N, C-alpha and C positions, 0 to 999 in steps of 0.2 A: 564389563559393567559400563553403562552409559555415563559419561562424565556430567557433573552438575553444570547447568548453564552458568557462564561467567557473569550473567546479569545479577545473580543473587548476591555474591559477595560485593559486587560494585554498588548495588542498591543499599546494602547494609552500610557500607562506608559513607555513602551520600547522606543517609539519614542519621549518621552518628552512632551506629550500633555495631558491636563486635560481630563479625560474620557468623560465629558459632552461636550467638545469642539471638539471632534474628527470628522474629515471629510475625504472624499475620497481625497480631495486636499492635506490635511496634510499627509496622508499615502503615496501618490504618490510622494510628495516632499521629504519625508524621503527616499523612495526607490531610487529615483534618486541620492540623496546625498550618500547613501550607495553603490550604484553601482559605482559611481565615485571613492569612496574610495577603493572598491574591485579591480577596474581596476588599480588604482595606485599601490596597493599591489602586484598584479599579474605581472605587468610590472617590478617592482623592484625585486621580489623574485622568480618568477616562470620562469624557462627557457622555458617551453612549451608555456606559454602565452606571454612571451616576443617576441617569434618568431611569434606566432599566431596574435598578435596585431600590429606587425611591419607595418608601413605605414598607419595605421588608425589614425583618429583624437585622440588627447590625452584625450579629455573629451566628455561628452554627454550634449547636450542642452535640451533634452527631453527623456522620456522613449522610444519613438519611434526610437530614434537614435541607440538603442541597436541592432536593426535589421541588422545594417551594419556589426556587428561582426559575423564571421563564427561560426557555431555550434561546440560544443565539443561532441564527441561521445564516446561510450563504448570502441571502438577499440583504441581511443587515450589513454584512461586510461590503457587498457591492455598493450599497447606497451611501454608507457613511464610513469609509475606511479610516480616515484620519481621526475620527472621534474615538477610536479604540486605543490610540497610541498613549502610552503611559510614561514616555521619556521625551526629552526635547528631540525635535526632528534632526538636530545635529548629531544626536547619539545613535541614529539609525544607520547601521552598516550595510544592510542589504534589503532591497525591496524586490519581491517576487510578484509578478503579475500573471494571473491565470485568465485567459480569455473565457468569456461567458459561454456556458452551455444552457443557460436558462433563458427565460422569456424577456428579461429586461435588456439584454444586449450589453450590459455593463460588465467590465472585468472585475475580478476579485484581486485586491492588492493586500499583501501581507508584509509586515515590517519587522525586521529583526535587528537587535542591537549586537554589539560585539560579544557580550556575554551570552546572548541567545544562540549565536552561531557556535560558541564554544561548547554549549550543551549538546549540540548536534554532533560536533567532532568527537566529543567524549563518548556519546552513545555509539557512534559508528566504530570507534576504536574497540570498545568492549564487545559489541555485537559481532564484528568481524573476527574477533579472537576465538569465536566458537569453532571456526573451521580454517583459520589462517594463522600461520606460525611465522616467527622471524625468518627472513630469507625468502619467503614466498613472493611471487610476482603476480599481481592481479590486474588483468585487463579490464578497464573501466569503460563500458559502453553506455555512458550517460553524459549529459552536458558537462563539460569540464572547463570551457574557455574562460568564463567570467569568474573573478574572485568571489568566493562565497557560494558558487553554484554547487549543486549536489555532488557532482563528480570531483570538484576541487576540494570540498570538505572531506570526501571519502579518501582522496589521495593523501591529504594531510593526516587523516586518522591512521591510515596504513603505515605511514612513516613512523608514527609514534609506536606502532607495534613492531618496528624493525623489518617491516615488509615494504615492498615497492608497489605503488599504484601507477600503472601505465595509463596515462591520460589519452584515451582514444577518441571519445565522443560517440555520438549516435552512429549506428550502422548505416552506411550509404552504398557500400560496395562490398559484397560478400567475399570475393576473392582477395581484395585488398586487406580486409580485416583479418581473414584467416592467415594471410601472409605475415601480418604484424604479430598475430598470436603465436605463430611458430618462431619467427625471428626473435621475439622478445622472451621466448622460453617461459611463457605464462604458465603458472600453476593453478590459477583461478580466474574466473570471469564473473563480472557483475553486469547485469543488463536487463532489458525489457523482454518479457517472455517471447513475443513473436519475433523479435530481432535475434535472440539467441537460437530460436528454432530454425531460422533461416540459415544459420551457420552449420547446422547439421543436416538440413534437408535440401538446401539449394544445390543445383547441379554443380556449382563451383566447388562444393565441399569434397567432391570425389577426386579433385586434383591434389588433395593434401593428405598426408598420413594422419593417423589418429593423434590428437594432441595429448600431452602428458599432464592432464589436469587432475587436481585433487577435488576441487569443489566449484560449484556455480551457484551464485545467488541471483534469484529472479525477483524483480521488484517493479513498482510503479503501476502495475495493472493486474487484473485477474490472472491467476496462475492455474491453468487447467492441468489436471493430473496427466493427461495425454502428452503435454509438452514436457513435463518432468520426466516421464518415462522415456520419451524419444531422446532427450538430451543424455540421460543416464546410460541408455543402451548404446548410443553412438559414441560417447566419449569415455565411458567407464568411470565416471566420477559420481559424486554425491551432489544432489541439487537441493538447495535450501530456499525457503521463502522468507521474504521480508514484507512487513505491512507498515506503510507510512503514507503520509500525505503532507503537502506543503503546510496546511493548517496546523499540523502537529509539530512543525519544525523539521519536516522531512522524514524523521525517524519515528516509528511507533513501537514496533515489536518485531522479534525475529525468532525463527525456530532454533531449538537447541539440537544436539546430536540425536536425540530421540525422535525428532520431527513429529511431535504429537500436538502441535499447536504453537501459536506465537506466545513468547514470553514478552510482556510489555514493560517499558521503562517506567515502572510504577513510582519512582521517586520524582518523575517529571510530569507524569500524566495520570489523571484519575479518570477511569473509564466506567461508563454505565451502559447497559443494554436496555433499551426501552421499546415498548410497542410502538411501531412507526405511525399508527393511526391515533391511538389514545395518548401517547407520551408517557404512559405508566411503566414502571420498571417491570421486567420479566425475570423469572427465576433462572438460575444457572441451568444450562441445557436447553433453554428455549430460545429460538431465533428472535432477533429484534434488531433495531438500529443502533449502531455504535454512536454514543455521545461522549465527548471528552471535555475535561477542564484542564487547563495548564496549571502546573504547580510552581514552576520556577522561572517562567518567562517574564521578562520585564518590558520589552519593547511593545508588544501587542498581545497581552494576555487574552485568553478566550475562556469563557465560562459556559459550560453546558452547550457546546457547539455540536450541532447535528451534522453528522458526516454523510448521511444517506447510504452508508455501507451496512449491509445486513450480515450479521454473524451471531455468535453466541459464546458465552463463557462455558468451557467444558468442565463438567463435574469430575471429581476424582483427581488423583495425582498424576504427575508426568513421570515418564520412565527415567528421567534424569534425577528424580528425587527432590526437586525444588519445591518450596512452598509458595512460589509465585503463581499467580493465576495463569490459566491457559485460555487464549482466545483462538477460536477456530478460524481457519482460512475463510476470508470473506466470500460469501456465496454469490451475492449480486448487489447492484445498486438499486435501492428502492425507487429513486426518481427515474431510473432508466428502464423500468418495466413498461411494456406495451400491452394494453389489454386487447385480447382477441375476442373475449366474451366478457360480460360483467364480472365473472369470477375466475377467469383463466388468463394468465399473463405469460408473456414471453420475455426472457432477459438475454442479454449478450452472453452471460455465463451458460445458459441453456444451449445456445448455439455453439459456444466453445466446446462444451462437453460432447456434443453430437458430431462436430466436424473435424476437430483436430486429431481424433484417432484415425482418420482416413489417411492412408499413405500418400505422401507427396504434398499435402495441404500446407501452405506457408502462412496464409492469412485469408481473411474474407471481409467483405462489407455486406451489410444486410439492411434491407428496408422492409417494413411490415405495415400492413393495414389489416382490418378484419377480413378483407377479401383475398389478400395476396401476401405471400412471403417471398421476397426476391433476394437471392443470395448470389454475390459475385465472388467466386473463389480465386485466390492466387495459388497456383500449384505448379510443380515441376512435372508431375506425372498426371496425364489427363485421360488416358484410356479407361473408360468405364467409370470415371469419377463422378460425372453428373448423376448417373443413376444411383451410385452408392450414396451420394449426398442426399438425394431425394428420399432414399430409404431411411437414412439416419434421421433426417428431419421429421419424417412421418412417425417416428417413435416418441416424439416429445408430447407430453400430455396435453398441452395447450393446442398443439396442432391437431392432435387426434380428435379433440372436442370441437374446435372451431372449423376444422377442415378448410383452411384457406388454400387457394391455388399456390403451388410451390414451383417457383421458377429458379433454375440454377444456371448461371453463366460461368464460364471459366476463362481466366486470363493466365497465360503461361509465363512464369518467371516474374521478375520485378522485385524491388526491395520493399520490405514491410514498412508501414508507416511508423513515424516516431512518436506520434501523439496518442492520447487515450482513445481507445476504440469504443464506439457506441452504436447502439441499435437505433436506426433512423425511423421515425414515424412518418407515414405518408397518409394523405387524406383518404377518407373512405371512398 
């Protein structure tokens, strides 16, 4: 029998409800109360939201009333980051700067208090307990150096579980990282999908025996099914997915043992799925853009923040038996689509699903215009790969309709990038 996600009793305790008495009604009543408190805080302390909420009713009578509040966007944060802060700047413990991928060129800055960072540690502790036990040793392939960085918070959370977080940092040398993995007797790994893939597909991996891993958690980027399959087959472990973003406080949701969708930290975040064009809510089961509001954050609360991530709430129950909602794995980023025709678009996720099943592919970069799709593959095995890649790309619906020229170049070896991967638009 699949065990219940540990997020359910944790959420029950956070909202002040006995775990055995938790209901959807209790969760939603708590969320409404916390949204009311967040709105009061923002009106009193945030100059951005004071202006944004002017003229709107002071309170909410239902969760549906939240729809009357305008969205908060990434551009809002880029242009006026300090106007979101609801505590004194002296109470800010951590500032995270994300370089811009938009047209303004301005970075996004997010501010977190001591209490905000504690919320993240606590979620990491509970989420990791899904597949981590006391005594386990987890290799962390995420930024770890700075206090309050994602890897630092994760290591602290693992300590609270009675496990050990091995602070490694991002992958730069496959052989060196595999040596650490074996020397430290790691039982788990947390990392970026393409970086973990390099540990199983790069030529250096053949120099090492199969590690004795129980679990791998993939995070920070789109997780193609082909990468999950490659890691599980190579290492004989179970691969889990995590969904989160800096804006959410780094953690958002994590798969349970059933691996049938993310369970979201519903005591800290209220999620909506909306039509990305109209902004109207969509029913469960229908794809749309993830929008979230923070429920417990004090440093920089966000109300109806548009993530750009496309997913859906899954109807029906989870195999673990929880009453928590299930969020499907993110399909793609709405702003990251590239139009090949007025009605046919290409996404990085489309290319992931076409190219990562090919043997030896480590990563790729892609640039596209209506006339040409140019892909540069990083790979260990190159014989016949260019032709196989062209065939795989030709199966994509947008490519079949638009029929751009497809150019495939191959670079042998090399380390995968550490940052977010994106599809580059080139002029027509």
